[in-house]
C-alpha positions as CSV (number, residue, x, y, z in Angstrom):
1,M,22.0,12.1,-8.6
2,S,19.0,9.8,-8.4
3,N,18.9,6.2,-7.6
4,V,16.5,3.4,-8.4
5,R,15.5,1.2,-5.5
6,F,13.1,-1.7,-4.7
7,I,10.9,-2.9,-1.9
8,G,7.7,-4.9,-1.6
9,C,5.1,-5.9,0.9
10,L,4.7,-2.7,2.8
11,H,1.4,-3.8,4.3
12,L,0.6,-0.4,5.6
13,G,-2.0,-0.5,8.4
14,H,-1.9,-4.3,8.6
15,K,-2.0,-5.1,12.3
16,S,-1.4,-9.0,11.8
17,I,1.6,-8.5,9.6
18,A,3.0,-5.9,12.0
19,I,2.8,-8.3,14.9
20,H,4.2,-11.2,12.8
21,R,7.1,-8.8,12.0
22,G,7.7,-8.2,15.7
23,F,5.9,-4.9,16.3
24,N,3.3,-4.1,18.9
25,D,0.9,-2.8,16.3
26,D,0.6,-1.4,12.9
27,F,1.4,2.2,14.0
28,Y,4.9,1.3,15.1
29,H,5.4,-0.9,12.0
30,D,4.4,1.9,9.7
31,E,6.5,4.4,11.5
32,K,9.5,2.1,11.3
33,L,9.0,1.6,7.7
34,I,8.6,5.3,6.9
35,D,11.7,6.2,9.0
36,S,13.8,3.5,7.5
37,W,12.7,4.3,3.9
38,N,13.4,8.0,4.3
39,S,16.9,7.3,5.7
40,V,18.0,6.0,2.4
41,V,15.7,7.5,-0.3
42,N,16.2,10.9,-1.6
43,K,13.4,13.1,-3.1
44,K,14.7,12.4,-6.7
45,D,15.1,8.6,-6.2
46,L,12.6,6.3,-7.9
47,T,11.4,3.4,-5.8
48,Y,9.6,0.4,-7.3
49,I,7.1,-0.9,-4.8
50,L,6.6,-4.6,-5.6
51,G,3.0,-5.1,-4.3
52,D,1.0,-5.2,-1.3
53,I,0.8,-1.6,-0.3
54,A,-1.9,-2.4,2.4
55,M,-4.2,-5.3,3.0
56,E,-7.1,-5.0,0.5
57,T,-7.9,-1.5,1.6
58,D,-6.9,2.0,0.3
59,K,-7.4,3.8,3.6
60,H,-3.7,3.8,4.3
61,Y,-2.5,5.0,0.9
62,Y,-2.1,8.6,2.2
63,K,1.0,7.3,4.1
64,L,2.8,7.0,0.8
65,N,3.0,10.7,0.8
66,R,5.3,10.5,3.8
67,L,7.8,8.4,1.8
68,K,10.5,10.3,0.0
69,G,11.1,10.1,-3.7
70,R,9.1,9.0,-6.7
71,K,7.1,5.8,-6.6
72,I,6.0,3.2,-9.2
73,V,3.8,0.2,-7.9
74,V,3.8,-3.3,-9.3
75,L,0.5,-4.5,-8.0
76,G,0.3,-7.4,-5.6
77,N,-2.3,-9.9,-4.7
78,H,-3.6,-7.6,-1.8
79,D,-3.8,-4.5,-4.0
80,L,-7.3,-4.5,-5.3
81,P,-8.1,-3.2,-8.8
82,K,-11.0,-1.1,-7.4
83,H,-8.4,1.0,-5.5
84,T,-6.0,1.7,-8.4
85,R,-7.6,5.1,-9.2
86,N,-6.9,6.2,-5.6
87,L,-3.4,4.7,-5.5
88,L,-2.5,6.8,-8.6
89,N,-3.0,10.0,-6.3
90,Y,0.1,8.9,-4.5
91,V,2.4,7.2,-7.0
92,E,3.4,7.9,-10.7
93,S,2.1,4.7,-12.1
94,V,1.0,1.1,-11.6
95,A,1.8,-2.0,-13.5
96,G,1.4,-5.8,-13.4
97,M,5.1,-6.4,-14.3
98,V,7.9,-4.2,-15.3
99,K,11.2,-4.9,-17.2
100,Y,14.2,-3.0,-15.8
101,K,17.8,-3.4,-17.0
102,G,17.2,-7.0,-17.9
103,Y,15.4,-7.9,-14.7
104,V,11.7,-8.7,-14.3
105,L,10.0,-6.8,-11.5
106,T,7.0,-8.6,-10.2
107,H,5.1,-9.0,-6.9
108,A,5.1,-12.8,-6.8
109,P,8.2,-14.7,-8.2
110,I,7.9,-15.6,-11.9
111,H,7.7,-19.2,-13.0
112,P,11.1,-21.1,-13.1
113,N,10.6,-21.8,-16.7
114,E,10.8,-18.1,-17.4
115,I,13.8,-17.2,-15.3
116,G,16.2,-18.1,-18.0
117,F,14.9,-15.3,-20.3
118,C,16.1,-12.5,-17.9
119,K,19.0,-11.5,-15.7
120,G,16.8,-12.2,-12.7
121,N,13.5,-11.6,-11.0
122,I,13.2,-8.9,-8.3
123,H,10.0,-9.7,-6.4
124,A,8.4,-9.8,-2.9
125,H,5.4,-11.9,-1.8
126,V,7.2,-14.7,0.0
127,H,7.7,-12.6,3.2
128,D,10.1,-14.5,5.6
129,N,11.5,-17.1,3.3
130,K,13.7,-16.8,0.3
131,L,13.1,-19.2,-2.6
132,H,15.1,-22.3,-2.3
133,E,16.2,-22.3,-6.0
134,V,18.0,-25.6,-6.3
135,E,14.9,-27.4,-4.9
136,I,12.5,-25.4,-7.0
137,M,14.5,-25.6,-10.3
138,S,15.2,-29.3,-10.0
139,K,11.4,-29.9,-10.4
140,Y,11.4,-28.0,-13.7
141,L,14.6,-28.8,-15.5
142,D,15.3,-31.8,-17.5
143,E,18.5,-33.8,-17.2
144,D,20.2,-31.8,-20.1
145,S,19.7,-28.5,-18.3
146,V,22.5,-26.8,-16.5
147,L,21.1,-25.9,-13.1
148,I,23.8,-23.4,-12.2
149,K,22.6,-21.0,-14.9
150,T,19.4,-20.4,-13.0
151,L,20.9,-20.0,-9.5
152,H,20.8,-16.6,-7.7
153,K,18.3,-15.1,-10.0
154,Y,15.5,-14.6,-7.6
155,H,15.9,-11.4,-5.4
156,C,13.2,-11.1,-2.7
157,V,12.9,-7.5,-1.5
158,D,10.1,-8.0,1.1
159,A,10.2,-5.0,3.4
160,K,11.2,-7.0,6.5
161,L,14.0,-8.9,4.7
162,I,15.7,-5.7,3.7
163,N,15.2,-4.0,7.1
164,F,12.5,-1.7,5.7
165,K,14.9,0.2,3.5
166,P,14.4,0.1,-0.3
167,I,17.5,-1.4,-1.9
168,S,19.4,-0.5,-5.0
169,L,20.2,-2.7,-8.0
170,E,23.8,-2.5,-7.1
171,E,23.2,-3.7,-3.6
172,L,21.2,-6.6,-4.9
173,E,23.8,-7.6,-7.5
174,H,26.5,-7.4,-4.9
175,G,24.6,-9.8,-2.5
176,K,23.5,-7.4,0.2
177,I,20.6,-9.6,0.5
178,L,20.1,-13.3,-0.5
């Protein structure tokens, strides 16, 4: 049986993010990510990587071959278009946004005006902080809107926030993170 999982902001080979995440350097960061990923992903699983494979370089893409399972990338702000051809040597496909079972998969969170059109937004990009939905939504909703309908629709799967283990839709829906 195969599962579908989600993770974003791998930042392979990115020393500054590794140190920010509490590692001595990018080697230990990347090894932790690879070990954690492989502890939950099987070879038939599909993992959506929601952007920022590395930091505007393709020299660390080869590490994707060490990650179990099939991979689809939703490109992030640090994934340069000129590297896409090389990235396709390691993943099945790339996209700017994907719709999956009523959810929108993106790198950066979608605009609050759009969240009402889907079950939720599975994203990365914001790293250490989750979106403060009440504060954000109150800026965009008029007084006739019902704020509660928009709550708990943003699901951040930044690698650090999910302990470097790709997470399933069931785990997201049952509040394993948030």
